[in-house]
PyMOL commands that place a pseudoatom at each C-alpha (Angstrom):
pseudoatom trace, name=CA, resn=GLN, resi=1, chain=A, elem=C, hetatm=0, pos=[6.016, 9.848, -16.115]
pseudoatom trace, name=CA, resn=VAL, resi=2, chain=A, elem=C, hetatm=0, pos=[4.107, 8.684, -13.068]
pseudoatom trace, name=CA, resn=GLN, resi=3, chain=A, elem=C, hetatm=0, pos=[6.342, 8.570, -10.026]
pseudoatom trace, name=CA, resn=LEU, resi=4, chain=A, elem=C, hetatm=0, pos=[5.642, 6.906, -6.698]
pseudoatom trace, name=CA, resn=VAL, resi=5, chain=A, elem=C, hetatm=0, pos=[7.985, 7.438, -3.768]
pseudoatom trace, name=CA, resn=GLU, resi=6, chain=A, elem=C, hetatm=0, pos=[7.571, 5.475, -0.544]
pseudoatom trace, name=CA, resn=SER, resi=7, chain=A, elem=C, hetatm=0, pos=[8.948, 6.302, 2.870]
pseudoatom trace, name=CA, resn=GLY, resi=8, chain=A, elem=C, hetatm=0, pos=[8.473, 5.336, 6.494]
pseudoatom trace, name=CA, resn=GLY, resi=9, chain=A, elem=C, hetatm=0, pos=[9.752, 1.775, 6.664]
pseudoatom trace, name=CA, resn=GLY, resi=10, chain=A, elem=C, hetatm=0, pos=[11.888, 0.572, 9.516]
pseudoatom trace, name=CA, resn=SER, resi=11, chain=A, elem=C, hetatm=0, pos=[12.529, -2.055, 12.161]
pseudoatom trace, name=CA, resn=VAL, resi=12, chain=A, elem=C, hetatm=0, pos=[10.144, -2.402, 15.113]
pseudoatom trace, name=CA, resn=GLN, resi=13, chain=A, elem=C, hetatm=0, pos=[9.150, -4.838, 17.821]
pseudoatom trace, name=CA, resn=ALA, resi=14, chain=A, elem=C, hetatm=0, pos=[5.974, -6.908, 17.629]
pseudoatom trace, name=CA, resn=GLY, resi=15, chain=A, elem=C, hetatm=0, pos=[2.975, -4.920, 18.829]
pseudoatom trace, name=CA, resn=GLU, resi=16, chain=A, elem=C, hetatm=0, pos=[4.401, -1.573, 17.769]
pseudoatom trace, name=CA, resn=SER, resi=17, chain=A, elem=C, hetatm=0, pos=[3.208, 0.744, 14.999]
pseudoatom trace, name=CA, resn=LEU, resi=18, chain=A, elem=C, hetatm=0, pos=[4.582, 2.225, 11.818]
pseudoatom trace, name=CA, resn=ARG, resi=19, chain=A, elem=C, hetatm=0, pos=[3.203, 4.583, 9.174]
pseudoatom trace, name=CA, resn=LEU, resi=20, chain=A, elem=C, hetatm=0, pos=[4.184, 4.352, 5.533]
pseudoatom trace, name=CA, resn=SER, resi=21, chain=A, elem=C, hetatm=0, pos=[3.770, 7.224, 3.076]
pseudoatom trace, name=CA, resn=CYS, resi=22, chain=A, elem=C, hetatm=0, pos=[3.606, 7.303, -0.717]
pseudoatom trace, name=CA, resn=ALA, resi=23, chain=A, elem=C, hetatm=0, pos=[3.875, 10.486, -2.772]
pseudoatom trace, name=CA, resn=ALA, resi=24, chain=A, elem=C, hetatm=0, pos=[2.355, 10.208, -6.250]
pseudoatom trace, name=CA, resn=SER, resi=25, chain=A, elem=C, hetatm=0, pos=[3.041, 12.609, -9.100]
pseudoatom trace, name=CA, resn=GLY, resi=26, chain=A, elem=C, hetatm=0, pos=[2.848, 12.846, -12.881]
pseudoatom trace, name=CA, resn=TYR, resi=27, chain=A, elem=C, hetatm=0, pos=[-0.468, 11.051, -13.296]
pseudoatom trace, name=CA, resn=THR, resi=28, chain=A, elem=C, hetatm=0, pos=[-3.164, 12.308, -15.663]
pseudoatom trace, name=CA, resn=THR, resi=29, chain=A, elem=C, hetatm=0, pos=[-6.095, 10.160, -14.596]
pseudoatom trace, name=CA, resn=SER, resi=30, chain=A, elem=C, hetatm=0, pos=[-7.831, 10.969, -11.329]
pseudoatom trace, name=CA, resn=SER, resi=31, chain=A, elem=C, hetatm=0, pos=[-10.153, 8.016, -10.864]
pseudoatom trace, name=CA, resn=ASP, resi=32, chain=A, elem=C, hetatm=0, pos=[-7.590, 5.380, -10.010]
pseudoatom trace, name=CA, resn=TYR, resi=33, chain=A, elem=C, hetatm=0, pos=[-6.820, 2.892, -7.304]
pseudoatom trace, name=CA, resn=MET, resi=34, chain=A, elem=C, hetatm=0, pos=[-3.791, 3.269, -5.087]
pseudoatom trace, name=CA, resn=GLY, resi=35, chain=A, elem=C, hetatm=0, pos=[-2.575, 0.181, -3.314]
pseudoatom trace, name=CA, resn=TRP, resi=36, chain=A, elem=C, hetatm=0, pos=[-0.064, -1.110, -0.820]
pseudoatom trace, name=CA, resn=PHE, resi=37, chain=A, elem=C, hetatm=0, pos=[1.496, -4.487, -1.560]
pseudoatom trace, name=CA, resn=ARG, resi=38, chain=A, elem=C, hetatm=0, pos=[4.131, -6.506, 0.223]
pseudoatom trace, name=CA, resn=GLN, resi=39, chain=A, elem=C, hetatm=0, pos=[6.575, -9.249, -0.620]
pseudoatom trace, name=CA, resn=ALA, resi=40, chain=A, elem=C, hetatm=0, pos=[8.573, -11.403, 1.764]
pseudoatom trace, name=CA, resn=PRO, resi=41, chain=A, elem=C, hetatm=0, pos=[11.610, -13.442, 0.633]
pseudoatom trace, name=CA, resn=GLY, resi=42, chain=A, elem=C, hetatm=0, pos=[10.514, -16.512, -1.302]
pseudoatom trace, name=CA, resn=LYS, resi=43, chain=A, elem=C, hetatm=0, pos=[6.883, -15.389, -1.345]
pseudoatom trace, name=CA, resn=GLU, resi=44, chain=A, elem=C, hetatm=0, pos=[4.577, -13.941, -3.977]
pseudoatom trace, name=CA, resn=ARG, resi=45, chain=A, elem=C, hetatm=0, pos=[3.758, -10.261, -3.851]
pseudoatom trace, name=CA, resn=GLU, resi=46, chain=A, elem=C, hetatm=0, pos=[0.385, -9.796, -2.170]
pseudoatom trace, name=CA, resn=GLY, resi=47, chain=A, elem=C, hetatm=0, pos=[-2.128, -6.997, -1.862]
pseudoatom trace, name=CA, resn=VAL, resi=48, chain=A, elem=C, hetatm=0, pos=[-2.410, -5.408, 1.575]
pseudoatom trace, name=CA, resn=ALA, resi=49, chain=A, elem=C, hetatm=0, pos=[-4.804, -2.467, 1.215]
pseudoatom trace, name=CA, resn=THR, resi=50, chain=A, elem=C, hetatm=0, pos=[-6.256, -0.302, -1.550]
pseudoatom trace, name=CA, resn=ILE, resi=51, chain=A, elem=C, hetatm=0, pos=[-8.138, 2.967, -1.832]
pseudoatom trace, name=CA, resn=TYR, resi=52, chain=A, elem=C, hetatm=0, pos=[-10.186, 4.433, -4.679]
pseudoatom trace, name=CA, resn=THR, resi=53, chain=A, elem=C, hetatm=0, pos=[-8.818, 7.907, -5.339]
pseudoatom trace, name=CA, resn=SER, resi=54, chain=A, elem=C, hetatm=0, pos=[-12.133, 9.365, -6.455]
pseudoatom trace, name=CA, resn=GLY, resi=55, chain=A, elem=C, hetatm=0, pos=[-14.516, 7.942, -3.891]
pseudoatom trace, name=CA, resn=GLY, resi=56, chain=A, elem=C, hetatm=0, pos=[-12.265, 6.850, -1.037]
pseudoatom trace, name=CA, resn=THR, resi=57, chain=A, elem=C, hetatm=0, pos=[-13.536, 3.282, -0.872]
pseudoatom trace, name=CA, resn=THR, resi=58, chain=A, elem=C, hetatm=0, pos=[-11.027, 1.003, 0.849]
pseudoatom trace, name=CA, resn=THR, resi=59, chain=A, elem=C, hetatm=0, pos=[-10.261, -2.697, 0.615]
pseudoatom trace, name=CA, resn=TYR, resi=60, chain=A, elem=C, hetatm=0, pos=[-8.104, -4.770, 2.961]
pseudoatom trace, name=CA, resn=ALA, resi=61, chain=A, elem=C, hetatm=0, pos=[-6.551, -8.184, 2.972]
pseudoatom trace, name=CA, resn=ASP, resi=62, chain=A, elem=C, hetatm=0, pos=[-8.030, -10.403, 5.667]
pseudoatom trace, name=CA, resn=SER, resi=63, chain=A, elem=C, hetatm=0, pos=[-4.632, -10.688, 7.327]
pseudoatom trace, name=CA, resn=VAL, resi=64, chain=A, elem=C, hetatm=0, pos=[-4.426, -6.960, 8.104]
pseudoatom trace, name=CA, resn=GLN, resi=65, chain=A, elem=C, hetatm=0, pos=[-8.000, -5.730, 8.521]
pseudoatom trace, name=CA, resn=GLY, resi=66, chain=A, elem=C, hetatm=0, pos=[-8.558, -4.221, 11.929]
pseudoatom trace, name=CA, resn=ARG, resi=67, chain=A, elem=C, hetatm=0, pos=[-4.842, -3.469, 12.270]
pseudoatom trace, name=CA, resn=PHE, resi=68, chain=A, elem=C, hetatm=0, pos=[-3.942, -1.469, 9.155]
pseudoatom trace, name=CA, resn=THR, resi=69, chain=A, elem=C, hetatm=0, pos=[-5.621, 1.652, 7.768]
pseudoatom trace, name=CA, resn=ILE, resi=70, chain=A, elem=C, hetatm=0, pos=[-5.113, 3.153, 4.321]
pseudoatom trace, name=CA, resn=SER, resi=71, chain=A, elem=C, hetatm=0, pos=[-5.876, 6.833, 3.742]
pseudoatom trace, name=CA, resn=GLN, resi=72, chain=A, elem=C, hetatm=0, pos=[-5.189, 9.574, 1.222]
pseudoatom trace, name=CA, resn=ASP, resi=73, chain=A, elem=C, hetatm=0, pos=[-4.834, 13.308, 0.676]
pseudoatom trace, name=CA, resn=ASN, resi=74, chain=A, elem=C, hetatm=0, pos=[-6.048, 15.150, -2.438]
pseudoatom trace, name=CA, resn=ALA, resi=75, chain=A, elem=C, hetatm=0, pos=[-7.505, 12.179, -4.284]
pseudoatom trace, name=CA, resn=GLY, resi=76, chain=A, elem=C, hetatm=0, pos=[-4.401, 10.032, -4.169]
pseudoatom trace, name=CA, resn=SER, resi=77, chain=A, elem=C, hetatm=0, pos=[-1.563, 12.536, -4.444]
pseudoatom trace, name=CA, resn=MET, resi=78, chain=A, elem=C, hetatm=0, pos=[-0.444, 11.252, -1.057]
pseudoatom trace, name=CA, resn=VAL, resi=79, chain=A, elem=C, hetatm=0, pos=[-1.354, 7.834, 0.321]
pseudoatom trace, name=CA, resn=TYR, resi=80, chain=A, elem=C, hetatm=0, pos=[-0.634, 6.435, 3.765]
pseudoatom trace, name=CA, resn=LEU, resi=81, chain=A, elem=C, hetatm=0, pos=[-0.651, 3.062, 5.453]
pseudoatom trace, name=CA, resn=GLN, resi=82, chain=A, elem=C, hetatm=0, pos=[-0.995, 3.159, 9.220]
pseudoatom trace, name=CA, resn=MET, resi=83, chain=A, elem=C, hetatm=0, pos=[0.147, -0.190, 10.589]
pseudoatom trace, name=CA, resn=ASN, resi=84, chain=A, elem=C, hetatm=0, pos=[-0.742, -1.011, 14.186]
pseudoatom trace, name=CA, resn=SER, resi=85, chain=A, elem=C, hetatm=0, pos=[-0.219, -4.147, 16.267]
pseudoatom trace, name=CA, resn=LEU, resi=86, chain=A, elem=C, hetatm=0, pos=[2.522, -5.303, 13.938]
pseudoatom trace, name=CA, resn=LYS, resi=87, chain=A, elem=C, hetatm=0, pos=[3.383, -8.998, 13.853]
pseudoatom trace, name=CA, resn=PRO, resi=88, chain=A, elem=C, hetatm=0, pos=[6.540, -10.793, 12.693]
pseudoatom trace, name=CA, resn=GLU, resi=89, chain=A, elem=C, hetatm=0, pos=[4.584, -12.132, 9.712]
pseudoatom trace, name=CA, resn=ASP, resi=90, chain=A, elem=C, hetatm=0, pos=[4.128, -8.532, 8.526]
pseudoatom trace, name=CA, resn=THR, resi=91, chain=A, elem=C, hetatm=0, pos=[7.850, -8.402, 7.753]
pseudoatom trace, name=CA, resn=ALA, resi=92, chain=A, elem=C, hetatm=0, pos=[8.265, -7.684, 4.035]
pseudoatom trace, name=CA, resn=MET, resi=93, chain=A, elem=C, hetatm=0, pos=[9.198, -5.136, 1.429]
pseudoatom trace, name=CA, resn=TYR, resi=94, chain=A, elem=C, hetatm=0, pos=[6.195, -2.852, 1.069]
pseudoatom trace, name=CA, resn=TYR, resi=95, chain=A, elem=C, hetatm=0, pos=[5.362, -1.305, -2.300]
pseudoatom trace, name=CA, resn=CYS, resi=96, chain=A, elem=C, hetatm=0, pos=[3.056, 1.524, -3.296]
pseudoatom trace, name=CA, resn=ALA, resi=97, chain=A, elem=C, hetatm=0, pos=[1.240, 1.147, -6.626]
pseudoatom trace, name=CA, resn=ARG, resi=98, chain=A, elem=C, hetatm=0, pos=[-1.253, 2.990, -8.843]
pseudoatom trace, name=CA, resn=THR, resi=99, chain=A, elem=C, hetatm=0, pos=[-3.555, 1.868, -11.637]
pseudoatom trace, name=CA, resn=ASN, resi=100, chain=A, elem=C, hetatm=0, pos=[-3.760, 3.749, -14.941]
pseudoatom trace, name=CA, resn=GLY, resi=101, chain=A, elem=C, hetatm=0, pos=[-7.493, 4.194, -14.772]
pseudoatom trace, name=CA, resn=ILE, resi=102, chain=A, elem=C, hetatm=0, pos=[-10.647, 2.678, -13.393]
pseudoatom trace, name=CA, resn=ILE, resi=103, chain=A, elem=C, hetatm=0, pos=[-10.661, -0.984, -12.466]
pseudoatom trace, name=CA, resn=VAL, resi=104, chain=A, elem=C, hetatm=0, pos=[-13.296, -2.936, -10.603]
pseudoatom trace, name=CA, resn=ARG, resi=105, chain=A, elem=C, hetatm=0, pos=[-12.892, -3.070, -6.836]
pseudoatom trace, name=CA, resn=HIS, resi=106, chain=A, elem=C, hetatm=0, pos=[-12.976, -6.845, -6.986]
pseudoatom trace, name=CA, resn=LEU, resi=107, chain=A, elem=C, hetatm=0, pos=[-9.556, -6.745, -8.689]
pseudoatom trace, name=CA, resn=SER, resi=108, chain=A, elem=C, hetatm=0, pos=[-7.964, -3.963, -6.649]
pseudoatom trace, name=CA, resn=LEU, resi=109, chain=A, elem=C, hetatm=0, pos=[-5.802, -6.294, -4.520]
pseudoatom trace, name=CA, resn=ARG, resi=110, chain=A, elem=C, hetatm=0, pos=[-4.328, -8.031, -7.562]
pseudoatom trace, name=CA, resn=VAL, resi=111, chain=A, elem=C, hetatm=0, pos=[-0.774, -7.157, -8.565]
pseudoatom trace, name=CA, resn=GLU, resi=112, chain=A, elem=C, hetatm=0, pos=[-1.654, -7.358, -12.260]
pseudoatom trace, name=CA, resn=SER, resi=113, chain=A, elem=C, hetatm=0, pos=[-4.157, -4.493, -11.937]
pseudoatom trace, name=CA, resn=TYR, resi=114, chain=A, elem=C, hetatm=0, pos=[-1.394, -1.951, -11.311]
pseudoatom trace, name=CA, resn=LYS, resi=115, chain=A, elem=C, hetatm=0, pos=[0.818, -0.243, -13.850]
pseudoatom trace, name=CA, resn=TYR, resi=116, chain=A, elem=C, hetatm=0, pos=[2.954, 2.050, -11.711]
pseudoatom trace, name=CA, resn=TRP, resi=117, chain=A, elem=C, hetatm=0, pos=[5.091, 0.996, -8.762]
pseudoatom trace, name=CA, resn=GLY, resi=118, chain=A, elem=C, hetatm=0, pos=[7.342, 2.598, -6.211]
pseudoatom trace, name=CA, resn=GLN, resi=119, chain=A, elem=C, hetatm=0, pos=[10.768, 1.338, -5.229]
pseudoatom trace, name=CA, resn=GLY, resi=120, chain=A, elem=C, hetatm=0, pos=[9.638, -0.283, -1.994]
pseudoatom trace, name=CA, resn=THR, resi=121, chain=A, elem=C, hetatm=0, pos=[10.366, 0.307, 1.678]
pseudoatom trace, name=CA, resn=GLN, resi=122, chain=A, elem=C, hetatm=0, pos=[11.433, -2.421, 4.090]
pseudoatom trace, name=CA, resn=VAL, resi=123, chain=A, elem=C, hetatm=0, pos=[9.394, -3.240, 7.186]
pseudoatom trace, name=CA, resn=THR, resi=124, chain=A, elem=C, hetatm=0, pos=[10.917, -5.615, 9.716]
pseudoatom trace, name=CA, resn=VAL, resi=125, chain=A, elem=C, hetatm=0, pos=[9.023, -6.779, 12.805]
pseudoatom trace, name=CA, resn=SER, resi=126, chain=A, elem=C, hetatm=0, pos=[10.874, -8.748, 15.459]
pseudoatom trace, name=CA, resn=SER, resi=127, chain=A, elem=C, hetatm=0, pos=[9.303, -10.864, 18.188]
for i in range(1, 127): cmd.bond("trace and resi %d" % i, "trace and resi %d" % (i + 1))
show_as sticks, trace
zoom trace
């Protein structure tokens, strides 16, 4: 079974930073996408950032580019999301996810592209 375990969430003030981590295990495919998604109360889950485990190509939502950075160790066994200059609108439950094989980059920020999900970690940003 593929397992994804997130950590690093917390409560911070606007303008501060936070780093999320996701440990992935049990997967058999190596050329996958790993992604960070978030969901605020009453809102749809949205893609934040993704990384291709084989080539390292990254994709960001417009709302976070320039502030957030996704990275990985060992082709996706560990994935990170460095969040800088946090804003109140970044407040959400953040989820780590992994595809079950190759998808096109164009679809890598779509929830429906991902088969495996972590339990989520809460990020709260106060003004």
